[in-house]
N, C-alpha and C positions, 0 to 999 in steps of 0.2 A: 124370464124365459127359462124353461127347465133344460137340463143337460141333454136329454134325449132330443129335444127340438133343435138345440144348437148343433149337435152332431149331425142330425138328419139334414138340416139346412146346409151345412158345410159339405156334407156328402153329396147332396143334390147339385150344388154348385160345381164341385169337382167332377162329377159325372157328366155334366153338360160340357165341360172343357175336354174331357176324355172323348166324348162322343164327337165333338167337333174335330179333335185331332185325328181320329180314325177315318174321317172323310177326306182328309188331305192326302195327296199323293206322296208317299215316302221317297219316290224316285226323284222328286223335285229338290229335296235337300235332306241331308243326314239329320238336320235339326228336327224335321218332322218325325222321323223314325225315333230318334232319341227322346223327343218331347212326349210322344205317345207312351213310351215305356215309363218315363218319369211321372206322367199324369196317372198312369195305371198304378204305380207304387203308392202315390198319394191317395188315390181312390180306395185302394185295398186297405190302407191303414184306417181310413175313415169308416170303411165298410165293417171291419171287424169291431171297431169301437161302437158303431151303431148296433151291431149284433149284441155286444156286451150290454149295452143300455136296454135294448128290447128284452133281453133275457132277465136282467135285473128287475125290470118292471113286472115280469112274471114270477119273481121270487127265485130265480135261478142265478147262481153266482158262477162266473167263469173268469179266469184271469189271463188266459193266453189266446192267441188267435185260433190255434188248433182246437182248444177246449171249447171256445165259443162256437166254432163251426159244428163240432160234434153235438153240442147241446142244442144249437139252433135247428139242426136237422131233426133231432129227437122231438123238439117242441113244434115242429111243423113250420117254422119260419123259413127254412131253406128246403127246397124240393130235391136238390141234388148235392148232398154232402160230399160225395166223392169228387165231383167237379170242383167244388169249393176247396177241397184239400189240394187238388191239382193246381188251383189258382194260388193258394198259399205257397206251394212249393215253387211255382213260377216266380212269385213275388220274392221269395227268398233267394232265388237264383239271380234275379236282376241286379242285385248288389255286387255280384261276383262274376258277371258275364264280361269276358274279354274277347270272346270269339264272335265275329259278325254273324256266322251261321246260327249260333245259339240265340243271339239277340233277335235275329230274323224269325226264328221259330217261336219265341215268346211273343213277338209283335203279332204274328199271325194268329196265335191263340187269343191274344187280347182282342183283336179285331173280329175273329170268327166265333169266339165262345164267351170270353170273360165279360165283355161289355153287356151281353144279353143277361148274364147272371147278375151283374150289378144293377141293371135296370129292373130285373125281377125283384131284387131286394128293395130297391127304392119303392116300387109299387106295393109290396107287402108292408113295408114300414108305414106308408101312408094309410093303408087300410087298418093296421093295428092301432095307429094313432087316432083314428076316427071311431074306434070301438069303445 
């Protein structure tokens, strides 16, 4: 199994778990809220590694998440590079969030915007793999 397929499979599994998490009621338990943020972090890490692999397959080398996002936007893999940069910045903030309001704002972005972007990447990766 090639590296791209492994990363894609792991990304898809992580995305299923994130999608399940955002359907849960965060008012039920702080663990739901915290779990969604943790699952988002994991999904994002796999997402940028998938982007890196997709770019490599096209002969484009990128070594950082920001560079991968920019190159993937140029290559047409991502349709909204600015939103992905926002997601990267949110991911970077999650490691240092101590304020519940900041965490809630990131949670709402995950649920309202970032899951859709991750789903779009998964769909594009599948199409690219079939080409």
